[in-house]
NUVEXZA-207985 format. One record per residue: residue in three letters; y, x, z of N, C-alpha, C in turn. Coordinates in steps of 0.2 Angstrom, whole numbers, padded with zeros to 4 digits, always signed. Example, Ala and Ser with C-alpha at 12.3 -4.5 7.8 and 13.67 -1.06 7.14 Angstrom:
% NUVEXZA-207985
ALA-0028+0066+0039-0022+0062+0039-0016+0066+0039 SER-0011+0064+0035-0005+0068+0036+0000+0064+0039 
//
This chain:
% NUVEXZA-207985
UNK+0773+1215+0510+0768+1220+0504+0770+1217+0497 UNK+0771+1221+0492+0769+1221+0485+0763+1220+0482 UNK+0761+1215+0478+0755+1212+0475+0755+1211+0469 UNK+0753+1218+0467+0753+1217+0457+0746+1214+0455 UNK+0748+1212+0451+0743+1208+0446+0741+1212+0440 UNK+0735+1213+0440+0734+1219+0433+0731+1210+0431 UNK+0730+1210+0424+0727+1207+0417+0723+1211+0415 UNK+0715+1207+0416+0711+1214+0412+0706+1208+0409 UNK+0702+1211+0406+0695+1208+0406+0692+1208+0408 UNK+0685+1209+0410+0682+1210+0416+0683+1217+0420 UNK+0680+1216+0426+0681+1223+0430+0675+1227+0431 UNK+0671+1230+0423+0666+1231+0425+0668+1239+0423 UNK+0663+1244+0420+0663+1250+0419+0668+1252+0413 UNK+0672+1251+0409+0675+1251+0406+0682+1256+0405 UNK+0684+1258+0403+0689+1266+0402+0695+1264+0405 UNK+0698+1258+0404+0705+1255+0407+0703+1252+0415 UNK+0697+1250+0414+0695+1247+0421+0694+1253+0427 UNK+0691+1256+0423+0690+1264+0429+0696+1268+0430 UNK+0702+1266+0425+0707+1270+0426+0710+1267+0431 UNK+0711+1260+0431+0715+1256+0435+0710+1255+0444 UNK+0705+1255+0443+0700+1259+0449+0703+1265+0453 UNK+0704+1269+0449+0704+1277+0451+0711+1276+0456 UNK+0716+1275+0452+0724+1272+0454+0723+1268+0460 UNK+0720+1262+0459+0718+1258+0466+0716+1261+0471 UNK+0709+1264+0470+0707+1270+0476+0714+1273+0483 UNK+0719+1276+0477+0721+1281+0480+0730+1280+0482 UNK+0732+1273+0482+0737+1270+0483+0737+1268+0489 UNK+0744+1268+0493+0744+1266+0501+0745+1258+0501 UNK+0738+1254+0501+0738+1246+0501+0741+1244+0507 UNK+0743+1247+0511+0749+1244+0517+0754+1242+0514 UNK+0756+1244+0508+0762+1244+0502+0760+1239+0499 UNK+0758+1242+0495+0757+1242+0487+0747+1235+0486 UNK+0747+1230+0485+0741+1230+0483+0739+1226+0476 UNK+0733+1228+0473+0730+1227+0465+0728+1218+0467 UNK+0730+1215+0463+0725+1208+0461+0724+1208+0455 UNK+0718+1203+0452+0716+1204+0446+0716+1197+0443 UNK+0719+1196+0437+0717+1191+0432+0712+1192+0428 UNK+0705+1190+0427+0700+1192+0422+0698+1187+0418 UNK+0694+1188+0412+0695+1182+0407+0687+1181+0408 UNK+0686+1176+0408+0679+1171+0407+0675+1172+0412 UNK+0676+1178+0418+0672+1177+0424+0674+1183+0428 UNK+0674+1184+0433+0675+1189+0441+0670+1191+0442 UNK+0664+1191+0441+0658+1195+0446+0658+1200+0440 UNK+0658+1206+0442+0659+1211+0438+0657+1219+0443 UNK+0657+1222+0441+0655+1230+0443+0658+1230+0449 UNK+0666+1230+0447+0671+1233+0451+0673+1229+0457 UNK+0670+1220+0456+0673+1216+0460+0671+1217+0468 UNK+0665+1219+0471+0665+1219+0478+0670+1224+0481 UNK+0670+1229+0479+0675+1236+0481+0680+1233+0479 UNK+0686+1230+0474+0689+1225+0474+0692+1220+0480 UNK+0685+1216+0480+0688+1211+0488+0688+1216+0493 UNK+0682+1221+0493+0683+1225+0500+0690+1228+0504 UNK+0693+1230+0496+0700+1233+0499+0705+1227+0498 UNK+0703+1220+0499+0709+1218+0500+0714+1216+0494 UNK+0709+1216+0488+0711+1214+0483+0710+1203+0481 UNK+0712+1201+0475+0710+1196+0474+0708+1195+0468 UNK+0705+1191+0465+0701+1190+0460+0702+1184+0459 UNK+0706+1183+0452+0708+1176+0448+0704+1176+0441 UNK+0704+1170+0438+0700+1169+0432+0704+1164+0426 UNK+0704+1166+0421+0707+1161+0415+0701+1163+0409 UNK+0701+1156+0407+0697+1160+0400+0699+1159+0396 UNK+0696+1165+0392+0697+1170+0387+0699+1166+0380 UNK+0704+1169+0375+0707+1163+0370+0700+1163+0364 UNK+0694+1165+0366+0690+1163+0361+0686+1159+0363 UNK+0688+1157+0369+0683+1153+0373+0686+1145+0374 UNK+0693+1146+0373+0695+1141+0373+0702+1139+0367 UNK+0702+1145+0363+0707+1144+0359+0714+1144+0361 UNK+0718+1146+0355+0724+1149+0357+0729+1146+0360 UNK+0732+1140+0358+0735+1136+0363+0733+1134+0369 UNK+0726+1132+0371+0725+1131+0377+0725+1139+0380 UNK+0723+1144+0378+0723+1149+0381+0732+1151+0386 UNK+0737+1151+0380+0743+1151+0382+0745+1144+0388 UNK+0742+1140+0388+0743+1133+0393+0742+1136+0399 UNK+0733+1140+0398+0731+1140+0404+0734+1148+0409 UNK+0737+1152+0403+0740+1158+0406+0749+1155+0410 UNK+0750+1150+0408+0758+1147+0410+0755+1145+0415 UNK+0752+1140+0417+0749+1137+0421+0747+1140+0426 UNK+0744+1146+0428+0742+1152+0431+0748+1153+0434 UNK+0753+1157+0430+0760+1162+0433+0763+1156+0436 UNK+0763+1150+0433+0769+1146+0436+0764+1144+0445 UNK+0759+1143+0444+0755+1142+0452+0756+1148+0455 UNK+0758+1154+0453+0755+1161+0458+0764+1165+0456 UNK+0769+1161+0461+0777+1164+0461+0776+1172+0464 UNK+0771+1172+0467+0768+1180+0471+0770+1185+0468 UNK+0767+1184+0463+0766+1190+0458+0773+1191+0452 UNK+0777+1196+0456+0784+1197+0451+0783+1204+0447 UNK+0776+1206+0446+0774+1213+0443+0769+1209+0440 UNK+0768+1209+0433+0761+1207+0429+0761+1213+0426 UNK+0754+1217+0425+0751+1222+0421+0749+1222+0419 UNK+0748+1221+0411+0743+1217+0406+0740+1225+0403 UNK+0733+1224+0402+0731+1228+0399+0724+1226+0394 UNK+0727+1222+0390+0723+1220+0383+0724+1222+0378 UNK+0729+1225+0376+0733+1227+0369+0737+1224+0367 UNK+0733+1222+0361+0738+1219+0357+0739+1210+0361 UNK+0735+1210+0364+0735+1203+0367+0738+1204+0374 UNK+0743+1206+0375+0747+1209+0380+0754+1205+0381 UNK+0755+1203+0373+0760+1201+0372+0761+1194+0371 UNK+0753+1191+0372+0753+1183+0373+0753+1181+0381 UNK+0750+1186+0385+0751+1187+0391+0757+1187+0393 UNK+0762+1190+0391+0767+1193+0395+0772+1189+0392 UNK+0771+1185+0386+0774+1178+0386+0775+1174+0389 UNK+0768+1173+0392+0769+1166+0397+0771+1167+0402 UNK+0770+1174+0406+0772+1177+0411+0781+1177+0414 UNK+0784+1177+0406+0789+1177+0405+0796+1169+0407 UNK+0789+1167+0403+0792+1160+0404+0792+1156+0410 UNK+0788+1160+0416+0784+1157+0423+0791+1161+0426 UNK+0794+1164+0424+0801+1169+0428+0797+1175+0431 UNK+0791+1178+0430+0789+1183+0430+0795+1189+0428 UNK+0798+1194+0432+0803+1199+0432+0801+1206+0428 UNK+0796+1207+0431+0794+1214+0427+0787+1213+0424 UNK+0787+1214+0417+0782+1212+0414+0778+1220+0410 UNK+0774+1223+0412+0771+1229+0409+0766+1228+0405 UNK+0766+1229+0398+0761+1231+0392+0758+1237+0395 UNK+0751+1238+0394+0750+1246+0394+0743+1246+0389 UNK+0745+1249+0383+0741+1250+0379+0736+1256+0379 UNK+0730+1254+0377+0723+1258+0381+0719+1260+0374 UNK+0721+1257+0368+0717+1261+0364+0720+1262+0356 UNK+0717+1263+0351+0721+1264+0344+0717+1258+0339 UNK+0719+1255+0337+0714+1251+0330+0716+1255+0324 UNK+0711+1251+0320+0710+1253+0314+0707+1248+0310 UNK+0711+1243+0310+0709+1237+0306+0709+1235+0299 UNK+0705+1232+0297+0702+1233+0289+0704+1228+0286 UNK+0701+1221+0288+0702+1215+0285+0710+1214+0286 UNK+0711+1210+0281+0718+1208+0280+0721+1202+0287 UNK+0716+1197+0285+0716+1193+0294+0717+1196+0300 UNK+0714+1201+0302+0714+1206+0308+0722+1209+0309 UNK+0724+1210+0303+0729+1214+0301+0735+1211+0303 UNK+0735+1202+0300+0740+1199+0301+0742+1197+0308 UNK+0734+1196+0312+0735+1192+0318+0737+1199+0323 UNK+0735+1204+0321+0739+1209+0325+0746+1212+0324 UNK+0750+1210+0319+0756+1210+0317+0759+1204+0322 UNK+0757+1198+0322+0759+1193+0326+0758+1194+0334 UNK+0753+1195+0337+0754+1199+0343+0758+1205+0345 UNK+0758+1208+0340+0761+1215+0341+0771+1212+0341 UNK+0772+1208+0338+0777+1205+0340+0780+1202+0346 UNK+0775+1198+0349+0776+1197+0355+0776+1202+0361 UNK+0771+1207+0360+0770+1212+0363+0778+1214+0364 UNK+0782+1218+0358+0789+1219+0360+0795+1216+0360 UNK+0793+1211+0361+0798+1203+0364+0797+1204+0372 UNK+0794+1202+0373+0793+1201+0380+0791+1204+0385 UNK+0790+1213+0384+0789+1217+0388+0794+1220+0390 UNK+0794+1221+0396+0800+1225+0400+0799+1231+0403 UNK+0792+1233+0404+0791+1243+0403+0784+1243+0399 UNK+0786+1248+0395+0780+1248+0390+0776+1255+0392 UNK+0768+1255+0392+0765+1259+0393+0759+1263+0388 UNK+0756+1268+0388+0752+1269+0384+0748+1274+0387 UNK+0741+1274+0383+0737+1281+0385+0737+1288+0385 UNK+0742+1287+0379+0742+1292+0374+0748+1292+0369 UNK+0750+1296+0365+0756+1295+0360+0755+1290+0355 UNK+0746+1292+0352+0743+1285+0347+0743+1278+0349 UNK+0742+1278+0354+0741+1270+0358+0749+1267+0359 UNK+0752+1272+0359+0760+1269+0360+0761+1267+0354 UNK+0762+1273+0350+0765+1271+0344+0762+1267+0338 UNK+0756+1263+0341+0750+1258+0338+0755+1252+0340 UNK+0756+1252+0347+0757+1245+0348+0766+1243+0348 UNK+0771+1249+0348+0774+1246+0351+0781+1249+0345 UNK+0785+1245+0345+0791+1248+0339+0799+1247+0341 UNK+0806+1248+0339+0810+1247+0341+0813+1251+0346 UNK+0815+1248+0352+0816+1252+0359+0810+1254+0363 UNK+0807+1250+0362+0799+1252+0366+0798+1257+0363 UNK+0795+1257+0355+0794+1263+0353+0799+1269+0356 UNK+0804+1269+0355+0807+1273+0359+0809+1276+0366 UNK+0805+1272+0371+0806+1273+0378+0799+1271+0381 UNK+0793+1268+0377+0788+1270+0380+0785+1277+0384 UNK+0783+1276+0389+0779+1282+0393+0772+1283+0393 UNK+0768+1287+0392+0762+1290+0392+0760+1291+0399 UNK+0754+1287+0401+0752+1288+0410+0743+1290+0408 UNK+0745+1296+0409+0737+1299+0408+0732+1292+0412 UNK+0725+1294+0409+0721+1290+0413+0717+1295+0420 UNK+0719+1293+0424+0717+1300+0429+0712+1298+0432 UNK+0710+1303+0434+0702+1304+0438+0702+1306+0444 UNK+0699+1306+0449+0699+1309+0456+0695+1316+0452 UNK+0700+1320+0453+0698+1327+0451+0693+1330+0455 UNK+0692+1332+0462+0689+1332+0466+0680+1330+0465 UNK+0678+1324+0464+0673+1319+0464+0671+1321+0458 UNK+0676+1323+0452+0670+1324+0446+0673+1332+0444 UNK+0671+1336+0450+0672+1342+0450+0663+1347+0450 UNK+0662+1349+0446+0655+1353+0445+0652+1355+0451 UNK+0645+1350+0452+0644+1351+0458+0634+1354+0456 UNK+0632+1360+0459+0626+1363+0459+0620+1355+0462 UNK+0622+1354+0467+0619+1350+0469+0617+1343+0467 UNK+0622+1342+0464+0622+1333+0461+0618+1334+0455 UNK+0619+1340+0451+0615+1341+0445+0606+1342+0447 UNK+0605+1345+0452+0600+1345+0454+0594+1339+0456 UNK+0600+1334+0459+0597+1327+0461+0595+1323+0456 UNK+0600+1323+0448+0599+1320+0443+0593+1322+0439 UNK+0592+1328+0439+0587+1331+0436+0582+1330+0441 UNK+0579+1328+0447+0576+1328+0451+0573+1318+0450 UNK+0579+1317+0450+0577+1308+0451+0573+1308+0444 UNK+0574+1311+0437+0574+1306+0430+0569+1312+0428 UNK+0568+1318+0432+0561+1323+0430+0563+1325+0422 UNK+0568+1327+0422+0572+1331+0417+0569+1337+0415 UNK+0569+1341+0420+0566+1346+0416+0571+1353+0415 UNK+0569+1357+0411+0572+1363+0409+0574+1364+0402 UNK+0574+1358+0398+0577+1359+0393+0584+1354+0392 UNK+0587+1354+0386+0595+1354+0384+0596+1347+0386 UNK+0600+1344+0391+0603+1337+0392+0609+1335+0388 UNK+0608+1331+0385+0614+1326+0381+0616+1321+0384 UNK+0622+1321+0383+0626+1315+0388+0631+1313+0385 UNK+0629+1303+0387+0636+1299+0382+0638+1294+0390 UNK+0644+1292+0388+0644+1287+0394+0648+1283+0389 UNK+0648+1277+0388+0654+1272+0387+0649+1265+0386 UNK+0652+1260+0383+0650+1252+0385+0646+1252+0377 UNK+0642+1249+0377+0638+1247+0370+0642+1243+0366 UNK+0645+1245+0361+0650+1242+0358+0652+1246+0349 UNK+0652+1244+0346+0652+1247+0338+0656+1251+0339 UNK+0663+1251+0341+0667+1256+0341+0666+1265+0344 UNK+0660+1263+0348+0657+1268+0354+0652+1271+0349 UNK+0650+1269+0343+0645+1273+0337+0639+1274+0339 UNK+0637+1271+0344+0629+1272+0347+0624+1276+0341 UNK+0625+1270+0335+0620+1272+0330+0620+1278+0328 UNK+0627+1283+0329+0627+1289+0327+0626+1295+0332 UNK+0625+1292+0337+0625+1296+0342+0618+1297+0343 UNK+0613+1292+0343+0607+1293+0340+0603+1297+0334 UNK+0608+1296+0331+0605+1300+0322+0607+1306+0326 UNK+0611+1308+0327+0614+1316+0328+0610+1318+0335 UNK+0605+1316+0338+0603+1319+0344+0594+1318+0341 UNK+0593+1314+0336+0587+1315+0333+0586+1321+0329 UNK+0592+1322+0325+0593+1331+0323+0592+1334+0327 UNK+0595+1334+0332+0596+1342+0337+0587+1340+0341 UNK+0585+1335+0341+0575+1335+0343+0572+1341+0338 UNK+0574+1341+0332+0571+1342+0326+0570+1354+0331 UNK+0575+1354+0333+0576+1361+0336+0574+1362+0344 UNK+0577+1356+0346+0574+1355+0354+0572+1351+0355 UNK+0563+1350+0354+0560+1343+0357+0559+1343+0362 UNK+0561+1346+0366+0561+1346+0375+0569+1343+0377 UNK+0573+1341+0374+0579+1339+0374+0579+1331+0378 UNK+0583+1329+0379+0582+1321+0382+0591+1321+0382 UNK+0592+1315+0379+0597+1311+0380+0599+1306+0387 UNK+0605+1305+0390+0607+1302+0394+0612+1297+0391 UNK+0611+1290+0391+0616+1285+0390+0620+1282+0394 UNK+0625+1280+0397+0627+1278+0401+0632+1270+0402 UNK+0629+1266+0402+0634+1258+0401+0629+1253+0398 UNK+0633+1247+0397+0629+1242+0395+0635+1238+0389 UNK+0631+1234+0385+0635+1230+0382+0631+1228+0375 UNK+0635+1223+0371+0633+1221+0367+0628+1225+0361 UNK+0629+1231+0360+0626+1234+0356+0618+1238+0359 UNK+0618+1235+0365+0612+1239+0368+0606+1239+0366 UNK+0603+1232+0364+0597+1230+0362+0598+1233+0356 UNK+0602+1233+0351+0600+1237+0344+0601+1244+0343 UNK+0603+1247+0350+0603+1254+0350+0594+1256+0354 UNK+0593+1251+0358+0586+1254+0358+0581+1253+0354 UNK+0582+1248+0351+0578+1244+0343+0577+1252+0338 UNK+0584+1255+0335+0583+1261+0335+0580+1266+0337 UNK+0579+1268+0343+0576+1274+0346+0568+1273+0346 UNK+0568+1266+0347+0561+1265+0347+0558+1267+0338 UNK+0560+1264+0333+0561+1265+0327+0558+1272+0326 UNK+0563+1276+0327+0561+1283+0326+0557+1288+0330 UNK+0554+1283+0336+0549+1284+0342+0550+1290+0346 UNK+0559+1291+0347+0560+1296+0352+0562+1293+0358 UNK+0558+1287+0359+0559+1283+0367+0558+1287+0372 UNK+0553+1291+0373+0551+1297+0380+0558+1301+0379 UNK+0563+1304+0374+0568+1306+0374+0574+1305+0378 UNK+0574+1298+0375+0581+1293+0376+0579+1288+0383 UNK+0585+1292+0388+0585+1288+0393+0591+1282+0396 UNK+0589+1277+0395+0596+1273+0395+0597+1270+0404 UNK+0604+1272+0406+0603+1272+0412+0608+1265+0413 UNK+0610+1261+0411+0613+1256+0413+0619+1257+0417 UNK+0623+1251+0420+0629+1254+0424+0629+1259+0429 UNK+0632+1264+0429+0631+1269+0435+0637+1270+0439 UNK+0637+1272+0446+0642+1272+0450+0643+1281+0450 UNK+0639+1283+0450+0637+1291+0451+0636+1294+0444 UNK+0643+1291+0440+0644+1296+0432+0645+1304+0436 UNK+0649+1304+0442+0651+1311+0442+0645+1315+0444 UNK+0639+1313+0446+0633+1317+0447+0632+1318+0443 UNK+0631+1312+0438+0625+1311+0430+0628+1319+0425 UNK+0636+1319+0426+0638+1323+0424+0638+1331+0424 UNK+0636+1333+0428+0633+1337+0433+0625+1340+0429 UNK+0623+1334+0429+0617+1336+0426+0616+1337+0419 UNK+0620+1336+0415+0623+1335+0409+0625+1342+0405 UNK+0623+1346+0400+0623+1351+0398+0628+1350+0391 UNK+0627+1344+0388+0634+1344+0380+0634+1337+0382 UNK+0642+1336+0380+0644+1328+0382+0644+1326+0372 UNK+0642+1322+0370+0642+1318+0365+0647+1311+0364 UNK+0652+1312+0358+0658+1307+0360+0660+1306+0352 UNK+0656+1303+0347+0658+1300+0342+0660+1296+0339 UNK+0666+1292+0344+0669+1285+0344+0671+1285+0337 UNK+0673+1279+0336+0676+1279+0329+0685+1277+0328 UNK+0685+1272+0334+0693+1275+0336+0692+1275+0345 UNK+0699+1278+0347+0701+1278+0355+0707+1279+0355 UNK+0708+1277+0363+0715+1280+0364+0715+1287+0368 UNK+0714+1288+0376+0712+1293+0376+0707+1290+0382 UNK+0701+1292+0381+0695+1288+0384+0695+1293+0391 UNK+0693+1289+0396+0692+1293+0403+0687+1296+0403 UNK+0680+1295+0401+0674+1296+0401+0675+1305+0399 UNK+0680+1308+0393+0680+1311+0387+0684+1317+0394 UNK+0689+1315+0398+0692+1318+0405+0689+1320+0409 UNK+0683+1315+0410+0680+1316+0416+0675+1322+0415 UNK+0670+1322+0409+0667+1327+0406+0670+1333+0406 UNK+0677+1334+0404+0680+1339+0403+0679+1344+0413 UNK+0682+1340+0418+0683+1341+0425+0677+1344+0425 UNK+0672+1342+0425+0664+1343+0427+0664+1349+0421 UNK+0667+1351+0415+0667+1359+0413+0660+1357+0409 UNK+0660+1352+0404+0656+1351+0401+0658+1352+0393 UNK+0654+1354+0389+0656+1357+0382+0657+1351+0378 UNK+0660+1347+0375+0663+1339+0373+0664+1339+0365 UNK+0659+1337+0361+0659+1336+0355+0663+1329+0354 UNK+0670+1326+0350+0673+1321+0349+0674+1320+0341 UNK+0674+1316+0340+0676+1314+0333+0681+1316+0332 UNK+0686+1319+0328+0692+1319+0326+0697+1313+0325 UNK+0696+1307+0328+0697+1300+0326+0702+1299+0333 UNK+0699+1301+0337+0702+1303+0345+0708+1307+0347 UNK+0711+1303+0351+0718+1306+0350+0718+1313+0353 UNK+0720+1316+0350+0722+1325+0353+0725+1325+0358 UNK+0728+1322+0362+0729+1320+0370+0724+1322+0372 UNK+0717+1320+0370+0711+1320+0376+0709+1328+0376 UNK+0712+1332+0371+0713+1342+0372+0714+1343+0377 UNK+0711+1342+0383+0714+1346+0391+0713+1353+0393 UNK+0709+1354+0389+0704+1361+0389+0700+1363+0385 UNK+0701+1371+0385+0696+1373+0378+0689+1370+0379 UNK+0685+1365+0380+0680+1363+0382+0678+1359+0375 UNK+0685+1355+0370+0684+1350+0366+0682+1354+0360 UNK+0679+1351+0355+0676+1354+0351+0677+1344+0345 UNK+0681+1345+0339+0682+1338+0336+0681+1340+0330 UNK+0676+1335+0327+0673+1334+0320+0674+1328+0318 UNK+0674+1328+0308+0677+1321+0307+0670+1318+0305 UNK+0669+1313+0309+0663+1308+0305+0660+1307+0298 UNK+0664+1309+0292+0663+1311+0287+0657+1316+0289 UNK+0657+1320+0291+0651+1325+0292+0644+1322+0293 UNK+0638+1325+0290+0632+1322+0292+0628+1324+0301 UNK+0625+1319+0302+0622+1319+0309+0618+1325+0309 UNK+0616+1329+0304+0612+1334+0305+0618+1341+0306 UNK+0625+1339+0302+0630+1343+0304+0632+1344+0312 UNK+0632+1340+0314+0634+1336+0321+0629+1338+0325 UNK+0623+1341+0324+0619+1342+0328+0619+1349+0328 UNK+0619+1352+0321+0621+1359+0321+0627+1365+0328 UNK+0630+1358+0327+0637+1360+0332+0634+1360+0340 UNK+0631+1355+0339+0627+1354+0346+0626+1359+0348 UNK+0620+1362+0344+0616+1368+0346+0621+1372+0348 UNK+0625+1375+0345+0630+1380+0344+0632+1379+0352 UNK+0635+1373+0355+0639+1372+0360+0634+1373+0366 UNK+0629+1370+0365+0623+1373+0369+0622+1380+0371 UNK+0620+1383+0366+0622+1392+0367+0627+1394+0371 UNK+0633+1392+0370+0640+1393+0371+0640+1390+0379 UNK+0638+1386+0382+0640+1383+0389+0636+1386+0393 UNK+0630+1392+0390+0627+1395+0396+0631+1401+0400 UNK+0637+1401+0395+0642+1407+0398+0648+1403+0402 UNK+0650+1397+0401+0654+1394+0405+0653+1393+0412 UNK+0660+1394+0415+0661+1394+0422+0664+1387+0424 UNK+0658+1382+0424+0662+1376+0426+0662+1374+0431 UNK+0664+1377+0436+0668+1375+0442+0673+1376+0442 UNK+0676+1379+0436+0682+1382+0435+0689+1375+0433 UNK+0684+1372+0431+0688+1365+0425+0691+1358+0430 UNK+0690+1359+0434+0692+1353+0439+0699+1355+0440 UNK+0702+1361+0444+0708+1362+0443+0712+1363+0439 UNK+0709+1365+0431+0714+1363+0426+0715+1357+0424 UNK+0710+1353+0425+0711+1345+0423+0717+1344+0429 UNK+0718+1345+0434+0720+1342+0440+0727+1345+0440 UNK+0729+1352+0436+0736+1355+0434+0737+1352+0426 UNK+0733+1350+0424+0734+1346+0417+0739+1340+0417 UNK+0739+1337+0423+0743+1331+0424+0740+1324+0424 UNK+0731+1325+0426+0726+1321+0426+0724+1317+0431 UNK+0727+1321+0436+0724+1319+0444+0726+1312+0446 UNK+0722+1309+0450+0724+1301+0450+0728+1300+0455 UNK+0731+1302+0458+0734+1304+0467+0741+1304+0462 UNK+0742+1309+0460+0748+1312+0457+0753+1303+0452 UNK+0744+1302+0448+0748+1296+0443+0749+1290+0447 UNK+0743+1289+0452+0746+1282+0456+0754+1281+0459 UNK+0755+1288+0461+0761+1290+0465+0766+1288+0459 UNK+0766+1289+0454+0772+1289+0449+0771+1281+0447 UNK+0766+1277+0446+0766+1271+0446+0768+1266+0449 UNK+0767+1268+0454+0767+1264+0461+0776+1265+0460 UNK+0780+1272+0460+0787+1272+0461+0791+1269+0456 UNK+0788+1268+0447+0790+1265+0444+0788+1257+0444 UNK+0785+1252+0448+0783+1246+0450+0790+1244+0454 UNK+0789+1249+0461+0796+1248+0465+0803+1249+0461 UNK+0806+1253+0457+0812+1255+0454+0813+1249+0448 UNK+0809+1246+0446+0810+1240+0441+0812+1234+0447 UNK+0808+1232+0452+0809+1228+0456+0816+1229+0460 
//
């Protein structure tokens, strides 16, 4: 059996983490096993499932906790004491270079860098740090992957830029197919009524732009007072978002669902998917929403690779919340004529099925070894 070490933040319900789990569930675990090196903590949403499938969980203190030099030493010590890992797959974007440098020093043969997002740094300090990390990425990576073309173009230079491969964020398309039964179950559970249901799935972080999500929904409520907003996720800006909802007096219309393992059911219950992120690579949640046949409105800063079907509408973040709400209203009217059950097959044929992607990735590991 070959054990692949995935280096991640924590195995919570993030986009990259969900992508990895989608692959993990489909591989032949008698031949290939996934293990995980997490930062700062092991306990997370996916921990129990990983352990049940035979995976191992390790931990290293993150760079913000231990400092730059100690972080590198801790990584090197880990890789040196675990020679069983001859494939290290890093999912930490610009930090991949630091991780893979220490893996190379410890003798790891196959060092995979995976770019999952697109950054837009404003400050000089962050741009300078990114340039240093990017240098290491391109020096110590043996195999470069990205979730989208822009995500790869952001992180790679030289030969890696010419040769990186796009690995789509695959999902279980059969699971996320639209289901009338799942729709009714969720609507009954939360007593959603017959009004329009707007949905968003994503960790609560500044990049996800939850403040704008609330602004848009607040405008939408003016024409659809019986509408509900379902927010799936947890994170640093959750309390701030709840405070804004309370300040606007719309607590009865916004439902915070926290971390959920039944996102497929929630998407079936939703009518429109709202996703105005400031920047992204190729968000898994938008792929899942299209698989469920949902009309989706996203910011135009998100990669065009996200446009898998005709369900995507892209708007600039420079447009006002009122303009977004007007588009939301238009999409809601149009959604009633959409055959949602047809889209799982379309997403599958577009190359986003996790089973196909997992086979391709495992073949790549084996070829490199």
